[in-house]
C-alpha positions as CSV (number, residue, x, y, z in Angstrom):
1,M,26.9,-56.5,-6.3
2,A,25.2,-53.1,-6.1
3,N,27.0,-49.9,-7.1
4,T,27.8,-47.9,-3.9
5,N,28.2,-44.7,-5.8
6,E,24.5,-44.5,-6.6
7,I,22.6,-42.0,-4.5
8,P,19.1,-43.2,-3.6
9,E,16.3,-41.1,-5.1
10,V,14.5,-39.0,-2.6
11,P,11.1,-37.4,-3.5
12,Q,11.5,-33.7,-4.0
13,N,8.3,-32.6,-2.3
14,P,6.9,-35.4,-0.1
15,P,3.3,-34.7,1.0
16,T,3.4,-33.7,4.7
17,G,-0.2,-33.6,5.5
18,A,-3.7,-33.1,4.2
19,G,-4.5,-29.8,2.7
20,E,-0.9,-28.6,2.4
21,P,0.3,-27.6,-1.1
22,L,3.1,-29.4,-2.7
23,G,6.2,-27.5,-3.6
24,P,8.5,-25.2,-1.9
25,A,7.2,-22.4,0.4
26,P,7.3,-19.0,-1.2
27,V,10.3,-17.0,-0.1
28,G,10.4,-13.2,0.3
29,P,7.6,-10.6,0.1
30,E,4.5,-10.9,-1.9
31,P,4.8,-9.7,-5.5
32,V,4.0,-6.0,-5.9
33,E,1.2,-5.2,-8.2
34,R,2.0,-2.9,-11.1
35,E,-0.5,-0.6,-12.8
36,P,-1.0,-1.9,-16.3
37,N,-2.7,1.2,-17.7
38,K,-0.1,3.5,-19.4
39,D,-2.3,6.5,-19.2
40,A,-2.8,6.1,-15.5
41,R,0.9,5.7,-14.9
42,T,1.6,8.8,-17.0
43,W,-0.9,10.9,-15.0
44,A,0.4,9.6,-11.7
45,M,3.9,10.5,-12.8
46,F,2.7,14.0,-13.6
47,A,1.0,14.2,-10.2
48,H,4.4,13.8,-8.5
49,L,6.4,15.7,-11.1
50,S,4.1,18.7,-11.2
51,A,5.3,19.5,-7.6
52,L,8.5,20.8,-9.2
53,T,6.6,23.7,-10.7
54,G,6.9,25.2,-7.3
55,L,10.6,26.0,-8.2
56,F,9.3,28.4,-10.9
57,T,6.2,29.8,-9.2
58,A,7.6,31.1,-5.9
59,G,6.5,28.0,-4.1
60,V,2.8,28.0,-5.1
61,G,3.2,25.1,-7.5
62,F,4.5,22.7,-4.9
63,I,0.9,22.0,-3.7
64,V,-1.2,23.4,-6.6
65,G,0.4,21.3,-9.3
66,P,-0.2,17.9,-7.7
67,L,-3.6,19.1,-6.4
68,V,-4.9,20.1,-9.8
69,I,-3.8,16.8,-11.5
70,W,-5.3,14.8,-8.6
71,L,-8.6,16.6,-8.6
72,I,-9.0,16.3,-12.4
73,K,-8.0,12.7,-12.9
74,K,-8.8,10.9,-9.6
75,A,-12.3,9.8,-10.7
76,E,-10.9,8.5,-14.0
77,Y,-8.0,6.4,-12.7
78,P,-7.8,4.9,-9.2
79,F,-4.0,4.8,-9.5
80,V,-3.9,8.5,-10.0
81,D,-6.2,9.0,-7.1
82,D,-3.8,7.1,-4.9
83,Q,-0.6,8.7,-6.1
84,G,-2.0,12.2,-6.4
85,R,-3.2,12.0,-2.8
86,E,0.2,10.8,-1.7
87,S,1.9,13.7,-3.6
88,V,-0.4,16.3,-2.2
89,N,0.1,15.0,1.4
90,F,3.9,15.0,0.9
91,Q,3.9,18.6,-0.4
92,I,1.7,19.8,2.5
93,T,4.1,18.1,4.9
94,M,7.2,19.7,3.1
95,L,5.4,23.1,3.3
96,I,5.1,22.6,7.1
97,Y,8.7,21.5,7.4
98,G,9.8,24.5,5.3
99,A,7.8,26.9,7.5
100,I,9.3,25.5,10.6
101,A,12.8,25.7,9.1
102,F,12.2,29.3,8.1
103,L,11.1,30.2,11.6
104,L,14.2,28.6,13.0
105,S,16.3,30.8,10.7
106,F,15.8,33.5,13.3
107,V,17.9,31.4,15.7
108,C,20.4,30.4,13.0
109,I,19.4,26.8,12.8
110,G,17.0,27.2,9.9
111,F,19.7,28.3,7.5
112,I,21.0,24.7,7.7
113,L,17.5,23.1,7.8
114,L,15.9,25.0,4.9
115,P,18.2,23.7,2.2
116,I,18.0,20.2,3.6
117,V,14.2,20.4,3.4
118,G,14.4,21.5,-0.2
119,I,16.9,18.8,-1.2
120,V,14.8,16.1,0.5
121,D,11.7,17.4,-1.3
122,I,13.3,17.3,-4.7
123,V,15.0,13.9,-4.2
124,F,11.7,12.2,-3.1
125,I,9.8,13.8,-5.9
126,V,12.2,12.3,-8.4
127,I,12.0,8.9,-6.7
128,A,8.2,9.0,-6.6
129,T,8.0,10.1,-10.2
130,I,10.1,7.2,-11.4
131,K,8.2,4.6,-9.3
132,A,4.8,5.9,-10.5
133,N,5.9,5.9,-14.1
134,D,7.0,2.3,-13.6
135,G,3.5,1.5,-12.3
136,Y,4.3,1.0,-8.6
137,R,2.3,2.6,-5.8
138,Y,4.9,4.7,-4.1
139,R,4.7,5.7,-0.4
140,Y,6.8,8.4,1.0
141,P,8.6,7.3,4.2
142,F,6.3,7.5,7.2
143,P,8.4,9.7,9.6
144,L,8.7,12.1,6.8
145,I,5.0,12.5,5.8
146,F,1.8,13.3,7.5
147,R,-1.2,12.0,5.6
148,F,-3.8,14.7,5.9
149,I,-5.9,13.6,3.0
150,K,-7.0,10.0,3.4
């Protein structure tokens, strides 16, 4: 007499057709590629972080800092080229938002918007700096940024 408690063995990955790979289908997004070069990650981090020099240079450093690092290191490291361009585009966009908020100060709306623009700028600079240092290609959120430099 056969044991009724035994469960029949079922193949885990039965072939379903010619040319199809065996095994479970991948779940989730494709793996994100990390930059392996530590020097490239460091310079990309500085490309984002240098925007904070604008806090100490009456606003000039917001664009000049990332622009200088990007122009100096873009030929040497493709990762710095990508992240430097992203940082410069973001800072140009924040400059435009800041100018609009300043003009709106004359109708009392800008007094609320100007600090918000500043806080958003600093928060996203910190996020981008951390991601670039970890080796990930960070993209600022689309509605927030205009990509002038392609």
